[in-house]
Structures are given as structure tokens and as C-alpha cells.
C-alpha positions in Angstrom: 55.4 38.5 78.6 52.8 37.0 76.9 50.5 36.2 80.0 51.3 40.1 81.3 49.9 41.2 78.0 46.7 39.4 78.6 46.1 39.6 82.3 47.0 43.3 83.2 43.5 44.7 81.8 42.0 42.1 84.1 43.5 43.0 87.1 43.3 46.6 86.6 39.6 46.1 86.1 39.5 43.7 89.3 41.6 46.4 90.6 38.8 49.3 90.1 36.2 47.2 91.3 38.0 46.5 94.7 38.6 50.2 95.2 34.7 50.8 94.7 34.0 48.2 96.9 36.4 49.8 99.8 35.3 53.0 99.4 38.2 54.2 97.5 36.5 56.1 94.8 39.4 58.5 93.8 41.8 55.5 93.1 39.3 53.8 91.1 38.9 56.8 88.9 42.5 57.4 88.4 43.2 53.8 87.6 40.0 53.8 84.7 41.7 56.9 83.4 44.9 54.9 82.6 42.7 52.0 81.4 40.7 54.4 79.0 43.3 54.4 76.3 44.0 51.1 75.8 40.4 50.0 75.9 39.1 52.4 73.3 41.9 51.4 71.1 41.3 47.8 71.8 37.7 47.6 73.4 37.6 43.7 73.8 41.1 43.0 73.3 40.8 40.8 70.6 43.7 42.6 69.3 46.0 41.7 71.9 44.5 38.4 72.2 45.1 37.5 68.4 48.6 38.5 68.3 49.5 36.8 71.2 48.2 33.7 69.5 50.0 34.5 66.3 53.3 34.9 68.6 52.7 31.8 70.3 52.5 29.9 67.0 55.7 31.7 65.6 57.3 31.4 69.0 58.9 34.6 69.5 57.0 37.9 69.2 55.5 39.4 66.0 55.3 43.3 65.5 51.7 43.6 66.0 52.1 41.6 69.4 55.1 44.1 70.3 53.0 47.0 69.4 50.4 45.8 72.1 53.2 45.3 74.5 54.5 48.9 73.9 51.0 50.4 74.0 49.8 48.7 77.3 53.0 48.5 78.9 53.9 51.8 78.3 50.2 53.8 79.0 48.3 51.7 81.2 50.8 49.9 83.3 52.4 53.1 84.8 49.0 54.3 85.8 47.9 51.0 87.5 51.0 50.2 88.9 51.8 53.8 90.5 47.8 53.8 92.1 48.1 49.9 93.1 51.3 50.6 94.8 50.0 54.2 96.5 47.1 52.2 97.9 48.8 49.3 98.8 51.4 51.6 101.1 48.8 53.8 102.2 46.4 51.0 103.2 45.4 50.7 106.6 45.9 46.7 107.1 42.8 46.1 109.5 40.5 48.4 107.3 41.2 46.4 104.3 40.6 43.1 103.0 43.5 40.6 102.5 42.0 40.1 98.7 42.3 43.6 98.1 45.7 43.9 99.4 46.6 40.7 97.5 45.4 41.9 94.4 47.0 45.2 94.5 50.3 43.5 95.5 49.7 41.4 92.3 48.6 44.6 90.2 51.9 46.6 91.2 54.2 43.8 90.6 52.6 42.9 87.1 53.2 46.5 86.3 56.7 47.0 87.6 58.5 43.8 87.1 56.5 42.6 83.6 54.3 45.1 81.8 56.7 48.0 82.1 59.7 46.1 81.4 58.5 44.2 78.9 57.2 47.8 76.8 60.5 49.0 77.2 62.0 45.9 75.3 59.2 46.1 72.8 60.3 49.6 71.9 64.0 49.0 71.3 63.1 46.0 69.1 60.7 47.9 66.8 63.1 50.8 66.7 66.0 48.2 65.6 63.3 46.4 63.3 62.7 49.9 61.4 66.2 50.0 61.0 66.7 46.1 59.9 63.6 44.1 59.4 65.4 41.2 59.6 65.6 41.5 63.3 62.2 40.0 63.5 62.2 37.4 60.5 63.7 34.6 62.2 64.1 33.2 66.1 67.8 33.6 66.3 67.9 37.4 65.2 65.0 38.4 67.6 66.9 36.4 70.7 70.2 38.5 69.6 68.3 41.5 69.3 66.3 40.9 72.5 69.5 40.4 74.9 71.3 43.3 73.1 68.3 45.8 74.9 70.4 47.0 78.1 69.3 46.1 81.7 69.0 50.0 82.4 67.0 50.8 79.4 64.8 48.0 79.9 64.1 48.4 83.7 64.6 52.4 83.8 61.4 53.6 83.7 59.7 51.0 86.1 62.8 52.0 88.5 62.1 55.8 88.3 57.8 55.2 88.7 58.3 52.9 91.6 60.9 54.9 93.0 58.7 58.3 92.9 55.7 56.6 93.8 57.4 55.0 97.0 58.5 58.6 98.0 55.1 59.6 97.7 53.8 57.3 99.7 56.7 58.0 102.1 55.5 61.6 102.2 52.3 61.2 102.8 52.6 58.9 105.4 54.8 61.2 107.5 52.5 64.3 106.8 49.7 61.9 108.6 47.4 62.2 106.2 45.7 59.4 103.7 43.9 61.6 102.3 44.5 64.2 99.6 41.7 66.0 97.4 41.2 64.9 93.6 43.1 67.2 91.6 46.6 67.1 93.6 46.4 63.1 93.7 45.8 63.3 90.0 48.5 65.4 89.6 51.1 63.4 91.5 49.8 60.1 89.8 50.2 62.1 85.9 53.5 63.0 87.0 54.9 59.8 88.4 53.3 57.9 85.2 54.8 60.1 82.6 58.4 59.6 84.2 58.2 56.2 82.8 57.9 57.8 79.3 60.7 61.0 79.9 63.6 58.9 77.9 62.7 57.2 74.8 64.4 53.9 74.7 67.4 54.0 71.6 
């Protein structure tokens, strides 16, 4: 979705600042790891904004916009969403400002509900366009192709990452410890985010 592609990066940047402000450098560092590949490819978001404008003028997604959606929703969103959810579920409400809790909810929601499903659908549409370029030539063909993407393929990666992140948070809570060393936590986040790419959308 257009708003998600434009707002996802600012939400992650705000999240990093929030983690630093609340004395949670590990969460900030892991979020930055997920953000770096996107920032390095499109430092000032000019490519994303330009492709979003072109898609708006055309009234449906262009190949460039779909590629931006796939890159951001497939790389940045799993990291940002998993970390935001873990930070939210493991937070002590009395010690974290309401604004920070709302920001984490917004970041996790944006990743799991919009960015990751959008990336899965973008991948499917790009794959279809390679086999049949006419898919992206007209609005009716594009809409038919978009509706043909199975719900399981669209929401599967997000559901797997969401489920694993929730299980990790539950395990940490019953263990009675919310503090882990940097390496184990990084491994958990990498493994959970990587689940989003285990199965390619066909």
C-alpha cells in the first residue's frame, strides 16, 4: 500500500530514537540492522517517493513501485515488525511512556498488516509480469492479477513472523527474564525475520 511504503521507514527511525531514549540500545541496534539495506539502496527515499508518485498518477502500481514495495516490505518490515512486537510485549507499562507504546504498536501493525503482505503480493505480481508483461499494462489486468494472489501467499510470511515473535515473547516472559545478551537476541530476531523468506510466492 502507498501509505505504508512511504511511512514505514520514518516509523523505524522514530522507533530507533524511542529505544535510545528509553535506554534500550539492543532494540535500537537491531532495528538499525534491518533499516540499513533499505537506506543504502535508497538513502533519501527519493526512488520510493518517485515511484509512489508515478503509481498515483497511473492509478495502479508500476514495476518500480512494486520493486520498492518488495524491497522494503521483504527486508525492513520483518526486522522492524518483530523487534517492535517483542519490545511491546516485553515492555513494563509503568516504565515506558504511552507515546513509545503507541509507536511500537503502529510500527508492528504497519509491518505485519501492510508492509509484509504488500511485499508478498508485489513479489507475486512481478513474477506474473515476467511471464506476461501485459499484466502491468492496464488497470483491469492489474486488478485481476492482484485479486488472483492467494490469501495464504499474501499473509503467510507475516503470520509466520508474528507467530514466532509472539512465542519468543511468551518464552521470555515465563522465564522471568526480559534481558538477553546481544548475540542470542540478534540470533532470535534474525531467525524470526528470516521465516518471512522461507517460502517464495509463486
